[in-house]
PyMOL Python script that loads the backbone (N, CA, C, O; Angstrom):
from pymol import cmd

cmd.read_pdbstr("""\
ATOM      1  N   MET A   1      22.376   5.631  20.690  1.00  0.00           N
ATOM      2  CA  MET A   1      23.562   5.319  19.942  1.00  0.00           C
ATOM      3  C   MET A   1      23.937   6.468  19.003  1.00  0.00           C
ATOM      4  O   MET A   1      25.106   6.848  18.937  1.00  0.00           O
ATOM      5  N   PHE A   2      22.957   7.031  18.270  1.00  0.00           N
ATOM      6  CA  PHE A   2      23.236   8.129  17.349  1.00  0.00           C
ATOM      7  C   PHE A   2      22.920   9.494  17.947  1.00  0.00           C
ATOM      8  O   PHE A   2      23.205  10.521  17.331  1.00  0.00           O
ATOM      9  N   LYS A   3      22.338   9.515  19.134  1.00  0.00           N
ATOM     10  CA  LYS A   3      21.946  10.751  19.823  1.00  0.00           C
ATOM     11  C   LYS A   3      21.038  11.611  18.947  1.00  0.00           C
ATOM     12  O   LYS A   3      21.338  12.771  18.664  1.00  0.00           O
ATOM     13  N   LEU A   4      19.928  11.020  18.527  1.00  0.00           N
ATOM     14  CA  LEU A   4      18.908  11.687  17.732  1.00  0.00           C
ATOM     15  C   LEU A   4      17.534  11.417  18.327  1.00  0.00           C
ATOM     16  O   LEU A   4      17.287  10.344  18.876  1.00  0.00           O
ATOM     17  N   ASN A   5      16.648  12.390  18.216  1.00  0.00           N
ATOM     18  CA  ASN A   5      15.240  12.165  18.523  1.00  0.00           C
ATOM     19  C   ASN A   5      14.590  11.581  17.273  1.00  0.00           C
ATOM     20  O   ASN A   5      14.957  11.950  16.157  1.00  0.00           O
ATOM     21  N   VAL A   6      13.635  10.679  17.446  1.00  0.00           N
ATOM     22  CA  VAL A   6      12.981  10.036  16.307  1.00  0.00           C
ATOM     23  C   VAL A   6      11.472  10.182  16.446  1.00  0.00           C
ATOM     24  O   VAL A   6      10.910   9.887  17.501  1.00  0.00           O
ATOM     25  N   SER A   7      10.816  10.638  15.381  1.00  0.00           N
ATOM     26  CA  SER A   7       9.360  10.699  15.308  1.00  0.00           C
ATOM     27  C   SER A   7       8.905   9.874  14.115  1.00  0.00           C
ATOM     28  O   SER A   7       9.408  10.042  13.004  1.00  0.00           O
ATOM     29  N   ILE A   8       7.945   8.978  14.352  1.00  0.00           N
ATOM     30  CA  ILE A   8       7.440   8.105  13.296  1.00  0.00           C
ATOM     31  C   ILE A   8       5.962   8.410  13.096  1.00  0.00           C
ATOM     32  O   ILE A   8       5.190   8.441  14.054  1.00  0.00           O
ATOM     33  N   TYR A   9       5.576   8.635  11.844  1.00  0.00           N
ATOM     34  CA  TYR A   9       4.195   8.960  11.498  1.00  0.00           C
ATOM     35  C   TYR A   9       3.602   7.857  10.640  1.00  0.00           C
ATOM     36  O   TYR A   9       4.324   7.144   9.942  1.00  0.00           O
ATOM     37  N   THR A  10       2.287   7.722  10.695  1.00  0.00           N
ATOM     38  CA  THR A  10       1.583   6.760   9.864  1.00  0.00           C
ATOM     39  C   THR A  10       0.432   7.481   9.150  1.00  0.00           C
ATOM     40  O   THR A  10      -0.199   8.354   9.744  1.00  0.00           O
ATOM     41  N   PRO A  11       0.148   7.133   7.891  1.00  0.00           N
ATOM     42  CA  PRO A  11      -0.953   7.778   7.171  1.00  0.00           C
ATOM     43  C   PRO A  11      -2.302   7.257   7.662  1.00  0.00           C
ATOM     44  O   PRO A  11      -2.473   6.060   7.889  1.00  0.00           O
ATOM     45  N   CYS A  12      -3.250   8.170   7.819  1.00  0.00           N
ATOM     46  CA  CYS A  12      -4.610   7.794   8.221  1.00  0.00           C
ATOM     47  C   CYS A  12      -5.586   8.806   7.635  1.00  0.00           C
ATOM     48  O   CYS A  12      -5.185   9.853   7.126  1.00  0.00           O
ATOM     49  N   ARG A  13      -6.853   8.485   7.712  1.00  0.00           N
ATOM     50  CA  ARG A  13      -7.902   9.389   7.235  1.00  0.00           C
ATOM     51  C   ARG A  13      -9.160   9.167   8.064  1.00  0.00           C
ATOM     52  O   ARG A  13      -9.274   8.166   8.770  1.00  0.00           O
ATOM     53  N   PHE A  14     -10.092  10.092   7.979  1.00  0.00           N
ATOM     54  CA  PHE A  14     -11.357   9.980   8.697  1.00  0.00           C
ATOM     55  C   PHE A  14     -12.393   9.370   7.765  1.00  0.00           C
ATOM     56  O   PHE A  14     -12.658   9.904   6.689  1.00  0.00           O
ATOM     57  N   ASP A  15     -12.983   8.242   8.183  1.00  0.00           N
ATOM     58  CA  ASP A  15     -14.001   7.559   7.392  1.00  0.00           C
ATOM     59  C   ASP A  15     -15.368   8.106   7.786  1.00  0.00           C
ATOM     60  O   ASP A  15     -15.777   7.977   8.940  1.00  0.00           O
ATOM     61  N   LEU A  16     -16.079   8.718   6.835  1.00  0.00           N
ATOM     62  CA  LEU A  16     -17.373   9.333   7.116  1.00  0.00           C
ATOM     63  C   LEU A  16     -18.469   8.310   7.392  1.00  0.00           C
ATOM     64  O   LEU A  16     -19.419   8.607   8.118  1.00  0.00           O
ATOM     65  N   ARG A  17     -18.353   7.104   6.823  1.00  0.00           N
ATOM     66  CA  ARG A  17     -19.383   6.084   7.063  1.00  0.00           C
ATOM     67  C   ARG A  17     -19.354   5.580   8.498  1.00  0.00           C
ATOM     68  O   ARG A  17     -20.401   5.433   9.127  1.00  0.00           O
ATOM     69  N   THR A  18     -18.164   5.315   9.016  1.00  0.00           N
ATOM     70  CA  THR A  18     -18.053   4.755  10.364  1.00  0.00           C
ATOM     71  C   THR A  18     -17.717   5.810  11.415  1.00  0.00           C
ATOM     72  O   THR A  18     -17.736   5.528  12.613  1.00  0.00           O
ATOM     73  N   CYS A  19     -17.407   7.035  10.959  1.00  0.00           N
ATOM     74  CA  CYS A  19     -17.022   8.140  11.852  1.00  0.00           C
ATOM     75  C   CYS A  19     -15.825   7.767  12.731  1.00  0.00           C
ATOM     76  O   CYS A  19     -15.798   8.071  13.924  1.00  0.00           O
ATOM     77  N   LYS A  20     -14.839   7.106  12.123  1.00  0.00           N
ATOM     78  CA  LYS A  20     -13.637   6.707  12.838  1.00  0.00           C
ATOM     79  C   LYS A  20     -12.409   7.032  11.997  1.00  0.00           C
ATOM     80  O   LYS A  20     -12.501   7.217  10.784  1.00  0.00           O
ATOM     81  N   ILE A  21     -11.274   7.096  12.651  1.00  0.00           N
ATOM     82  CA  ILE A  21     -10.010   7.257  11.960  1.00  0.00           C
ATOM     83  C   ILE A  21      -9.523   5.880  11.551  1.00  0.00           C
ATOM     84  O   ILE A  21      -9.434   4.974  12.380  1.00  0.00           O
ATOM     85  N   VAL A  22      -9.204   5.720  10.258  1.00  0.00           N
ATOM     86  CA  VAL A  22      -8.781   4.433   9.720  1.00  0.00           C
ATOM     87  C   VAL A  22      -7.432   4.584   9.031  1.00  0.00           C
ATOM     88  O   VAL A  22      -7.032   5.687   8.658  1.00  0.00           O
ATOM     89  N   LYS A  23      -6.731   3.453   8.864  1.00  0.00           N
ATOM     90  CA  LYS A  23      -5.460   3.449   8.134  1.00  0.00           C
ATOM     91  C   LYS A  23      -5.723   3.812   6.686  1.00  0.00           C
ATOM     92  O   LYS A  23      -6.782   3.516   6.133  1.00  0.00           O
ATOM     93  N   SER A  24      -4.741   4.455   6.089  1.00  0.00           N
ATOM     94  CA  SER A  24      -4.934   4.934   4.731  1.00  0.00           C
ATOM     95  C   SER A  24      -3.658   4.766   3.929  1.00  0.00           C
ATOM     96  O   SER A  24      -2.589   4.483   4.471  1.00  0.00           O
ATOM     97  N   SER A  25      -3.795   4.947   2.648  1.00  0.00           N
ATOM     98  CA  SER A  25      -2.644   4.980   1.758  1.00  0.00           C
ATOM     99  C   SER A  25      -2.176   6.428   1.661  1.00  0.00           C
ATOM    100  O   SER A  25      -2.980   7.353   1.787  1.00  0.00           O
ATOM    101  N   ILE A  26      -0.916   6.621   1.446  1.00  0.00           N
ATOM    102  CA  ILE A  26      -0.385   7.969   1.310  1.00  0.00           C
ATOM    103  C   ILE A  26      -0.920   8.638   0.042  1.00  0.00           C
ATOM    104  O   ILE A  26      -0.862   9.861  -0.087  1.00  0.00           O
ATOM    105  N   LYS A  27      -1.441   7.835  -0.899  1.00  0.00           N
ATOM    106  CA  LYS A  27      -1.954   8.360  -2.164  1.00  0.00           C
ATOM    107  C   LYS A  27      -3.400   8.851  -2.063  1.00  0.00           C
ATOM    108  O   LYS A  27      -3.871   9.545  -2.964  1.00  0.00           O
ATOM    109  N   HIS A  28      -4.106   8.511  -0.997  1.00  0.00           N
ATOM    110  CA  HIS A  28      -5.503   8.919  -0.834  1.00  0.00           C
ATOM    111  C   HIS A  28      -5.565  10.425  -0.651  1.00  0.00           C
ATOM    112  O   HIS A  28      -4.694  10.991   0.011  1.00  0.00           O
ATOM    113  N   LYS A  29      -6.560  11.092  -1.211  1.00  0.00           N
ATOM    114  CA  LYS A  29      -6.597  12.554  -1.196  1.00  0.00           C
ATOM    115  C   LYS A  29      -6.859  13.148   0.193  1.00  0.00           C
ATOM    116  O   LYS A  29      -6.476  14.292   0.435  1.00  0.00           O
ATOM    117  N   ASP A  30      -7.493  12.418   1.108  1.00  0.00           N
ATOM    118  CA  ASP A  30      -7.807  12.953   2.434  1.00  0.00           C
ATOM    119  C   ASP A  30      -6.859  12.446   3.516  1.00  0.00           C
ATOM    120  O   ASP A  30      -7.201  12.476   4.698  1.00  0.00           O
ATOM    121  N   THR A  31      -5.699  11.993   3.137  1.00  0.00           N
ATOM    122  CA  THR A  31      -4.756  11.408   4.091  1.00  0.00           C
ATOM    123  C   THR A  31      -4.100  12.470   4.952  1.00  0.00           C
ATOM    124  O   THR A  31      -3.692  13.527   4.471  1.00  0.00           O
ATOM    125  N   ARG A  32      -4.011  12.163   6.232  1.00  0.00           N
ATOM    126  CA  ARG A  32      -3.291  12.988   7.203  1.00  0.00           C
ATOM    127  C   ARG A  32      -2.229  12.106   7.854  1.00  0.00           C
ATOM    128  O   ARG A  32      -2.315  10.880   7.797  1.00  0.00           O
ATOM    129  N   LEU A  33      -1.245  12.724   8.462  1.00  0.00           N
ATOM    130  CA  LEU A  33      -0.221  11.972   9.167  1.00  0.00           C
ATOM    131  C   LEU A  33      -0.481  12.032  10.664  1.00  0.00           C
ATOM    132  O   LEU A  33      -0.702  13.103  11.228  1.00  0.00           O
ATOM    133  N   LYS A  34      -0.452  10.873  11.293  1.00  0.00           N
ATOM    134  CA  LYS A  34      -0.696  10.738  12.725  1.00  0.00           C
ATOM    135  C   LYS A  34       0.578  10.194  13.373  1.00  0.00           C
ATOM    136  O   LYS A  34       1.261   9.346  12.798  1.00  0.00           O
ATOM    137  N   VAL A  35       0.890  10.681  14.564  1.00  0.00           N
ATOM    138  CA  VAL A  35       2.084  10.208  15.263  1.00  0.00           C
ATOM    139  C   VAL A  35       1.898   8.742  15.620  1.00  0.00           C
ATOM    140  O   VAL A  35       0.926   8.366  16.275  1.00  0.00           O
ATOM    141  N   TYR A  36       2.844   7.918  15.178  1.00  0.00           N
ATOM    142  CA  TYR A  36       2.826   6.489  15.449  1.00  0.00           C
ATOM    143  C   TYR A  36       3.644   6.203  16.704  1.00  0.00           C
ATOM    144  O   TYR A  36       3.174   5.513  17.608  1.00  0.00           O
ATOM    145  N   GLU A  37       4.858   6.729  16.761  1.00  0.00           N
ATOM    146  CA  GLU A  37       5.728   6.607  17.933  1.00  0.00           C
ATOM    147  C   GLU A  37       6.696   7.764  17.951  1.00  0.00           C
ATOM    148  O   GLU A  37       7.056   8.308  16.907  1.00  0.00           O
ATOM    149  N   GLU A  38       7.117   8.140  19.151  1.00  0.00           N
ATOM    150  CA  GLU A  38       8.133   9.168  19.307  1.00  0.00           C
ATOM    151  C   GLU A  38       9.153   8.717  20.334  1.00  0.00           C
ATOM    152  O   GLU A  38       8.806   8.160  21.376  1.00  0.00           O
ATOM    153  N   PHE A  39      10.400   8.964  20.028  1.00  0.00           N
ATOM    154  CA  PHE A  39      11.492   8.687  20.951  1.00  0.00           C
ATOM    155  C   PHE A  39      12.263   9.987  21.134  1.00  0.00           C
ATOM    156  O   PHE A  39      13.127  10.326  20.325  1.00  0.00           O
ATOM    157  N   ILE A  40      11.945  10.708  22.197  1.00  0.00           N
ATOM    158  CA  ILE A  40      12.569  12.001  22.457  1.00  0.00           C
ATOM    159  C   ILE A  40      13.572  11.829  23.591  1.00  0.00           C
ATOM    160  O   ILE A  40      13.198  11.521  24.723  1.00  0.00           O
ATOM    161  N   LEU A  41      14.839  12.030  23.280  1.00  0.00           N
ATOM    162  CA  LEU A  41      15.893  11.917  24.273  1.00  0.00           C
ATOM    163  C   LEU A  41      16.165  13.260  24.936  1.00  0.00           C
ATOM    164  O   LEU A  41      16.271  13.351  26.159  1.00  0.00           O
ATOM    165  N   ASP A  42      16.275  14.295  24.121  1.00  0.00           N
ATOM    166  CA  ASP A  42      16.581  15.623  24.618  1.00  0.00           C
ATOM    167  C   ASP A  42      16.072  16.626  23.586  1.00  0.00           C
ATOM    168  O   ASP A  42      16.231  16.408  22.385  1.00  0.00           O
ATOM    169  N   SER A  43      15.469  17.711  24.035  1.00  0.00           N
ATOM    170  CA  SER A  43      14.901  18.684  23.104  1.00  0.00           C
ATOM    171  C   SER A  43      15.975  19.438  22.326  1.00  0.00           C
ATOM    172  O   SER A  43      15.665  20.067  21.314  1.00  0.00           O
ATOM    173  N   LYS A  44      17.209  19.391  22.766  1.00  0.00           N
ATOM    174  CA  LYS A  44      18.292  20.088  22.071  1.00  0.00           C
ATOM    175  C   LYS A  44      18.887  19.252  20.945  1.00  0.00           C
ATOM    176  O   LYS A  44      19.643  19.779  20.129  1.00  0.00           O
ATOM    177  N   LEU A  45      18.569  17.981  20.883  1.00  0.00           N
ATOM    178  CA  LEU A  45      19.096  17.100  19.842  1.00  0.00           C
ATOM    179  C   LEU A  45      18.281  17.232  18.559  1.00  0.00           C
ATOM    180  O   LEU A  45      17.102  17.583  18.618  1.00  0.00           O
ATOM    181  N   PRO A  46      18.882  16.960  17.404  1.00  0.00           N
ATOM    182  CA  PRO A  46      18.126  16.977  16.134  1.00  0.00           C
ATOM    183  C   PRO A  46      17.063  15.868  16.115  1.00  0.00           C
ATOM    184  O   PRO A  46      17.215  14.833  16.764  1.00  0.00           O
ATOM    185  N   THR A  47      15.994  16.109  15.361  1.00  0.00           N
ATOM    186  CA  THR A  47      14.898  15.145  15.255  1.00  0.00           C
ATOM    187  C   THR A  47      14.835  14.595  13.833  1.00  0.00           C
ATOM    188  O   THR A  47      14.894  15.352  12.865  1.00  0.00           O
ATOM    189  N   VAL A  48      14.716  13.282  13.714  1.00  0.00           N
ATOM    190  CA  VAL A  48      14.576  12.614  12.426  1.00  0.00           C
ATOM    191  C   VAL A  48      13.127  12.152  12.309  1.00  0.00           C
ATOM    192  O   VAL A  48      12.582  11.567  13.245  1.00  0.00           O
ATOM    193  N   TYR A  49      12.495  12.416  11.146  1.00  0.00           N
ATOM    194  CA  TYR A  49      11.103  12.045  10.916  1.00  0.00           C
ATOM    195  C   TYR A  49      11.029  10.910   9.903  1.00  0.00           C
ATOM    196  O   TYR A  49      11.689  10.943   8.865  1.00  0.00           O
ATOM    197  N   PHE A  50      10.209   9.899  10.223  1.00  0.00           N
ATOM    198  CA  PHE A  50      10.000   8.751   9.339  1.00  0.00           C
ATOM    199  C   PHE A  50       8.519   8.561   9.091  1.00  0.00           C
ATOM    200  O   PHE A  50       7.687   8.975   9.899  1.00  0.00           O
ATOM    201  N   LEU A  51       8.189   7.932   7.971  1.00  0.00           N
ATOM    202  CA  LEU A  51       6.815   7.555   7.636  1.00  0.00           C
ATOM    203  C   LEU A  51       6.728   6.038   7.701  1.00  0.00           C
ATOM    204  O   LEU A  51       7.506   5.343   7.049  1.00  0.00           O
ATOM    205  N   HIS A  52       5.789   5.522   8.483  1.00  0.00           N
ATOM    206  CA  HIS A  52       5.591   4.076   8.622  1.00  0.00           C
ATOM    207  C   HIS A  52       4.427   3.661   7.750  1.00  0.00           C
ATOM    208  O   HIS A  52       3.305   4.129   7.944  1.00  0.00           O
ATOM    209  N   SER A  53       4.682   2.787   6.790  1.00  0.00           N
ATOM    210  CA  SER A  53       3.626   2.282   5.912  1.00  0.00           C
ATOM    211  C   SER A  53       3.206   0.906   6.395  1.00  0.00           C
ATOM    212  O   SER A  53       4.050   0.058   6.686  1.00  0.00           O
ATOM    213  N   GLU A  54       1.909   0.687   6.479  1.00  0.00           N
ATOM    214  CA  GLU A  54       1.381  -0.601   6.916  1.00  0.00           C
ATOM    215  C   GLU A  54       1.406  -1.583   5.754  1.00  0.00           C
ATOM    216  O   GLU A  54       0.482  -1.622   4.941  1.00  0.00           O
ATOM    217  N   THR A  55       2.450  -2.361   5.683  1.00  0.00           N
ATOM    218  CA  THR A  55       2.534  -3.435   4.699  1.00  0.00           C
ATOM    219  C   THR A  55       2.708  -4.730   5.476  1.00  0.00           C
ATOM    220  O   THR A  55       2.635  -4.736   6.705  1.00  0.00           O
ATOM    221  N   LYS A  56       2.935  -5.812   4.773  1.00  0.00           N
ATOM    222  CA  LYS A  56       3.057  -7.107   5.433  1.00  0.00           C
ATOM    223  C   LYS A  56       4.176  -7.097   6.476  1.00  0.00           C
ATOM    224  O   LYS A  56       3.984  -7.575   7.594  1.00  0.00           O
ATOM    225  N   ASN A  57       5.328  -6.562   6.119  1.00  0.00           N
ATOM    226  CA  ASN A  57       6.461  -6.522   7.040  1.00  0.00           C
ATOM    227  C   ASN A  57       6.651  -5.153   7.675  1.00  0.00           C
ATOM    228  O   ASN A  57       7.474  -5.013   8.580  1.00  0.00           O
ATOM    229  N   GLY A  58       5.928  -4.159   7.239  1.00  0.00           N
ATOM    230  CA  GLY A  58       6.132  -2.794   7.708  1.00  0.00           C
ATOM    231  C   GLY A  58       7.276  -2.159   6.931  1.00  0.00           C
ATOM    232  O   GLY A  58       8.253  -2.832   6.601  1.00  0.00           O
ATOM    233  N   HIS A  59       7.162  -0.893   6.642  1.00  0.00           N
ATOM    234  CA  HIS A  59       8.178  -0.209   5.854  1.00  0.00           C
ATOM    235  C   HIS A  59       8.315   1.204   6.399  1.00  0.00           C
ATOM    236  O   HIS A  59       7.314   1.873   6.653  1.00  0.00           O
ATOM    237  N   TYR A  60       9.543   1.658   6.579  1.00  0.00           N
ATOM    238  CA  TYR A  60       9.803   3.000   7.057  1.00  0.00           C
ATOM    239  C   TYR A  60      10.467   3.795   5.943  1.00  0.00           C
ATOM    240  O   TYR A  60      11.379   3.311   5.273  1.00  0.00           O
ATOM    241  N   GLU A  61       9.997   5.016   5.756  1.00  0.00           N
ATOM    242  CA  GLU A  61      10.554   5.885   4.736  1.00  0.00           C
ATOM    243  C   GLU A  61      11.043   7.160   5.405  1.00  0.00           C
ATOM    244  O   GLU A  61      10.323   7.750   6.210  1.00  0.00           O
ATOM    245  N   TYR A  62      12.241   7.588   5.085  1.00  0.00           N
ATOM    246  CA  TYR A  62      12.830   8.777   5.660  1.00  0.00           C
ATOM    247  C   TYR A  62      12.120  10.017   5.129  1.00  0.00           C
ATOM    248  O   TYR A  62      11.952  10.155   3.918  1.00  0.00           O
ATOM    249  N   LEU A  63      11.701  10.919   6.012  1.00  0.00           N
ATOM    250  CA  LEU A  63      11.050  12.147   5.579  1.00  0.00           C
ATOM    251  C   LEU A  63      12.012  13.339   5.621  1.00  0.00           C
ATOM    252  O   LEU A  63      12.290  13.949   4.589  1.00  0.00           O
ATOM    253  N   THR A  64      12.516  13.667   6.805  1.00  0.00           N
ATOM    254  CA  THR A  64      13.396  14.828   6.923  1.00  0.00           C
ATOM    255  C   THR A  64      14.125  14.830   8.243  1.00  0.00           C
ATOM    256  O   THR A  64      13.792  14.065   9.149  1.00  0.00           O
ATOM    257  N   LEU A  65      15.109  15.682   8.353  1.00  0.00           N
ATOM    258  CA  LEU A  65      15.864  15.887   9.588  1.00  0.00           C
ATOM    259  C   LEU A  65      15.684  17.339   9.989  1.00  0.00           C
ATOM    260  O   LEU A  65      15.936  18.244   9.193  1.00  0.00           O
ATOM    261  N   LYS A  66      15.251  17.563  11.214  1.00  0.00           N
ATOM    262  CA  LYS A  66      15.064  18.929  11.712  1.00  0.00           C
ATOM    263  C   LYS A  66      16.089  19.173  12.804  1.00  0.00           C
ATOM    264  O   LYS A  66      16.094  18.497  13.833  1.00  0.00           O
ATOM    265  N   CYS A  67      16.942  20.128  12.573  1.00  0.00           N
ATOM    266  CA  CYS A  67      17.952  20.469  13.586  1.00  0.00           C
ATOM    267  C   CYS A  67      17.403  21.536  14.524  1.00  0.00           C
ATOM    268  O   CYS A  67      16.474  22.267  14.181  1.00  0.00           O
ATOM    269  N   CYS A  68      17.988  21.612  15.698  1.00  0.00           N
ATOM    270  CA  CYS A  68      17.516  22.560  16.721  1.00  0.00           C
ATOM    271  C   CYS A  68      17.751  23.986  16.388  1.00  0.00           C
ATOM    272  O   CYS A  68      17.398  24.869  17.170  1.00  0.00           O
TER     273      CYS A  68
END
""", "prot")
cmd.dss("prot")
cmd.show_as("cartoon", "prot")
cmd.util.cbc("prot")
cmd.orient("prot")
């Protein structure tokens, strides 16, 4: 509809006790962003980046727009 590529990231971190990647808060000092979902229509189209926060209903926050 808007002719944009969309990339959604979620915060996560590596837990040393369990040696697994776990969900994290964006405020945690060891947080990294992991690709949650991507919708790529065409590589020539601009890409919009969002941050997905794991809350009760889920929340998306706009990060940036990258043009080709």
